[in-house]
N, C-alpha and C positions, 0 to 999 in steps of 0.2 A: 514626798520623798525626803529621806534623810541623805544629804550629800556631803561627803567629806572631801575638801580640797586639800591636797598635800603639796606643800612647797618647802624648799630648803631655807628660804628666808622670807620674812614679811616685815610689816612696819615695825620700827620707824625707817627701815631701809626702803628706799624708793627705787622702783624699776618698772619697766613695762609690765612684767608679770605681776608685781604687787598691785598695780593699778587695775590690771585685768581681773584679778581675783576679787579685789574689793568691789568693783563695779558689778561684776557678775553675781557675786554674793548678794548684793543689795537687790538686784532685780529678780533673782530667783526667790528671795524671801518675799518680795512683793507679790509673787505668783503663788505664795502659800507654802513654799518648800522650806525645810530646815537645812541650813548650810553651816558647816563647821570647818574652820581652817586649822589644820594640823601642821605645826612648824617647830622650829628650834629658836632659842634665843634667851634673852634676859627674862627670867621668870618674874622679876619685880616690875617689868615694864607695864604701865597701865594702858591697856587698849581702849580706844574710844568707840569700839564696836563690840557686839556680843559674840560669843561662841568662837573665840580664838583660843586654841589649846596648844600651849607651848611645852616642849620638853627641853631639858638642859643640853647645852653643847659647848664646845670649846670655840671661842671667837677666833676667826681668822683675820688677824690684824684689824684694820678698820674697814674691811670689805663689806661688812653687813651680813656676812655668812657665818654660820656656826657648824662645827664638825661634830657629828654624833652618829652612832651606828644603831641606836635604838630609841624608842619612845619610853617615857615613864609608864609605869603599870596602868594608871588610870587612862592614859591616852590610847594605848594600844587596845585595851579592852573596849573602850568606847568606840574606837575606830571600827571594831568588828561588829558594831550595831548599825553601821551605815547600810543603806540600800545600794549605793554606788560610791566609789571613790574616784576622784579625778586627780591624776598626778600631773604636776607641771614642771618637775625636774626629774630626769630619768635616773640619776645616779644615787644620791642618798635617799630621797623620798621614794624614788622608783623601786629601789631594792627593799625598802621597808614595806611598801605596798604589797610586793610579792610575798614577803615574809609573813605579814600579818593577815592579809586579805585573801590571797589565792587559796590557802588551805581551807578557808571557810566558804569558798565559792562566792565571795562578794565580788561583783564585777568591777574591773579596773579599767578606767579610761585614761589614756595618756595623750596629752597635747604636746607636740614638739614646738616650742616657742623660739628656739635658739639655734644659730649656726655654730655648733660646737667645733666644727672643723676650723672655722675662721677665728673663733675665740682662742683656740690653741695656738694658732699662728701669731695672734696679737700678744698673748701673755707669755708664750714660750717660744720666742723667735728663733732660738737655737735648735729647736726640735724640727727635724726634717718633716716636710709635708707628708711624706710617705708613712712616717711613724705615726703621726696624729691621725691620719686617715685610716691606717691599719688598725689602730686601737679602737676607733669608732666602728669600723667594719666588724671587729671581733665582738663588740658589745651590743650595738643597736639592733641588729637583726634578731638576736636571741631574746633581747628584752622586749621588743615589739611583738614577737611571737608569744611571749609569756602573758602579755596583758590581753584584755578582751576586745579593746578597740584602740586604734591609733588615729589621731586627728592631727591635721596640720592646718594653719590658718590661710595658707596660700598655695597656689598651684606650683610656684617656684620651689617651695620647700618640699613638696611631694617629690619633685625630681631629685632633689638633694638626697632624700631618704632612699630613693631607688638606687642612686649612685653608691650609697653606703650598703647596698645589697639587702635592704629591707624588702621582703616579699609579701608581707601581710597586706590586706585591704587597708586603704587609707582614705578617711573621710576628710573633705575640705570644708571647714566651718570657720568663717572669719571671726577674728577677735572683735567683740563689740565695743563701742564707745558711746558714752552718754553725751550726745552732741547738743543737747538743748542749750546749755550755757554758752557753748562755743558759737552757735548760730545766732544767738540773741545778744552777744556781749557788746557793751559800749566801750569804745577805746579809752585807754588812760590818756591823760594830758601829755602831749609830746614835750611841751615846754618844761614839764617837771624833770625830764631827762636831758634837757638841753638841745632837743631836736627842734627843727623848724618845720613849718607846714609843708614845704615842698621837698623836704629831705626824703630819700628813699631808704627805708629801714629794712634791712635783712635780719631775720631772726632765726636762731637755732634754739630749740628747747630739748633737753634730754640730759642724760648723764654725761659728765665730763670724764670720759674714760678712753683708754687706749683704742678700743675697738671702734670708736666713733669717728676715727680718721680726722680729728679736728685740725691738726697741722696742715693737712691738704686744704681744708676749707678756709683756713685763715690765709694761707698763701694765695688762694684763688681770689679771696676778697681784696687783698692788697693790690692785685693786678687790676681789679675793677676800680678800686678807689683811686688809683693813680690817674685813671682816665676820666672818672666822674667825681667831681669834688663834693657832691651832696649825698653820697652813699655812705651808710653807716651799718655796722654789724652789732647786733645785740645777742649775747650768749646767756641763756638761762639754764641753770642747773648746777649741780654739784657732783662731787665724786671723791675719789681717794685724794687726800690732801697733797701728797707728793706730786701726783699728776696735775692737779689744779695749779700748783706752783709752777710746773714746767710750762703749762699753757700761758700763764701770766708772764713768765720770762720770755717766751717766744714773742708775745705781743710787744713787749718792750724792745726786744732786739730788732723788730721790724719797724720800729718808730711809728706805730699806728695806734698808740694808746688813746689818742684823742678821737679816733674814729671807731674803736672797738670797745664796747662796754661788756664786761663779764660781771653779772650782778648776783651770781650764785643762785641758790634755790629760792623759789617764791612759793607761797601757799597755793596748792593746786586749784583751789576755788577762785584764785585771782588770775590764773594763767590765761583764761579766755580774754580778759581785758588787755593783757600784755600783747597777745597775738593780734587782737583787733586793732591795736595801735600801729602795727607793722604792715609792710607791703609784700614781702616775699619770704617764704619759709625756705631755709637752706639746710641741706645735710649732705655730707660726703661719706656717710656710713655705707659699707657694703656687707655688714654682718646682720642686717635686720631679717626677720622672718615675716613679721606683719607689723609695721611701724605705727604704733598708736600715736606718736607725736606728729607724724605726717597726716594721719586721718584727722586729728584734732585741728591741725592748722588748716586743712581743707574745709573742715566744718566752719571755721572762722572766716572763710573766704580768701585764703591765701594761696596763690599759685606756688608750686613747689619746684625747687631746683635740686635735683638729686643725681645719683649715679645709677646707671642701668645695672640692676642686681636683683637677687631674690628679695622679695619684700617690697622694697621701694619700687622696683620695676613692675611688680604685680599691682601696685596701688596707684601709681601716677601714670597717666596716659600722655606720652610725649607729644607736645604741641597742642594739647587740649586742656589738661589741668595743671600743666607745668612743663618743664623741660627735663629730659634725661640725657646724660652724657656718659661717655666712657670714662674710666678712671685715668684720664689724661688731663694734666693741669691746663694746658692751653685750650683744649676743647671745652672743658668745664667752664673756664674763665670767659671764653667767648660767648657761650650761651647765656651765662649769668649776666654778662654785660648787655646783651640784647634785651634781656628781661628788665633790666634796670632802666634802660633808655626808652623803652616803649610803654608808656602808660596805658595806651589803648589796649595793647595786648594783655597787660596785667589785668585790666578790668574784665576783659573777655574770659581770661583763664580763671579769674576769681569766681565768676558766676558758675562756670563749669565745675570748678573744684567743690564749691558748696553743694551743688546738685549731686555730684558723684559720691560725696561723703555719706549720703543717706543709705547707701548699700551696707554701711557698717554700723547702723543705728543699733544700740544695745537691745531695744525691744525686739527687733527682728532676729538678731543672732542668739539671744537668750531662748527664744521660742524654738529655734533650730536645735540648740543644745539640749533642751528639755525633751524634745522628740527623740533625739539620739539616745539620751539616758534611758528613756522608757523602752526603746528598742533593745538596748544592751541588757537591761534588767530582765525583760521578758525572755530573752534568749538564755540568760543565766539560770532562770528558774527551772528550766527544763533539765538542768544538771542536778541529779539527785545527790543529797548529802549522805554519805555512807558512814559506816562505823569508823573507818580510818580517819575521817575528818574530826569526829567526836574525840577520838584518841589524841589527835594532834592538838586540839583545844585543851584537853586535860594536861598534856605534857607542857604546854605553854604556861599553865598555871604554876607548875613547879619550876621550870627553867627560868622564867622571868619574874619570879616572886621577889 
């Protein structure tokens, strides 16, 4: 198969979707398929992988995203040679998929990776919830109806789409993770970071961004740290510079700079070693759909402390692979304190977390996705291409010349 992955942003911008597309592309190619990533960005950027097709766009500050309403000529013509296209962002890439692929009867698969309702609340706090929800209810049902298949990585996200009045059939296919390096990683030296052998190290890895609820996590940690002197927090990841500075300022204001290390981004291939050095993975995010960082941590044998919500709640089994709490600071802090104090419990949860992570192995999920692609392609072939489609293609030659 020739598979087109359509994303609004790609490397060097790092996100869960970027990682998902990169890893799935690699494994689809190992299975003998051709995979092409269609995106926007700096046309001079040198990709370290093949088949990345970029179209120009206007950069949106330092967010890693580019604004554009069209692909360059070569890109859209080549997109129309795909057997199937897989859209990972519904707005820019999604509209372009409908524009370029639907008239040609090329099947369009859409995976909803993001809680757009909660992102709107995080980035536009003055916008009433009813407005952001209303906008999504106006857009998502019609978009999902226009594509050939809708996928969500978790059952919780399926419920969210139903609440947005999406009526189309929804397939649940987990986002896969290459867990080999996480399961076999040897830990980095604790002494290198100033940690002692008996220290309890909590780790967060992911973007340093508003929607990740990091102030809540840091405040919970300070509550734990006041009671347990050998507990430390390690923050791995980067984000928009202004927000990173706000997090550093918060840490200083709380007078816990000696117990909280924010080390920025690390090379992805080194992440398993960082996780293996730690004891507990912590996250306070409630905007996840299918948290790859949580699955990676579980693969490395870390119990997870998180908030009961879509994504995290679908992945972590409370009391088995970690703890889940309400988004209540005292409740979250209390459960985290228990996890820090009970080494036997951590060891038991560690084993369970590692076992549970196997459900998200990339080899398994890629096979599921290929079978789904084949089903969608077979269904699309039954639709005959008529003269109006040929005319549409001819008109594109003139309009987008």
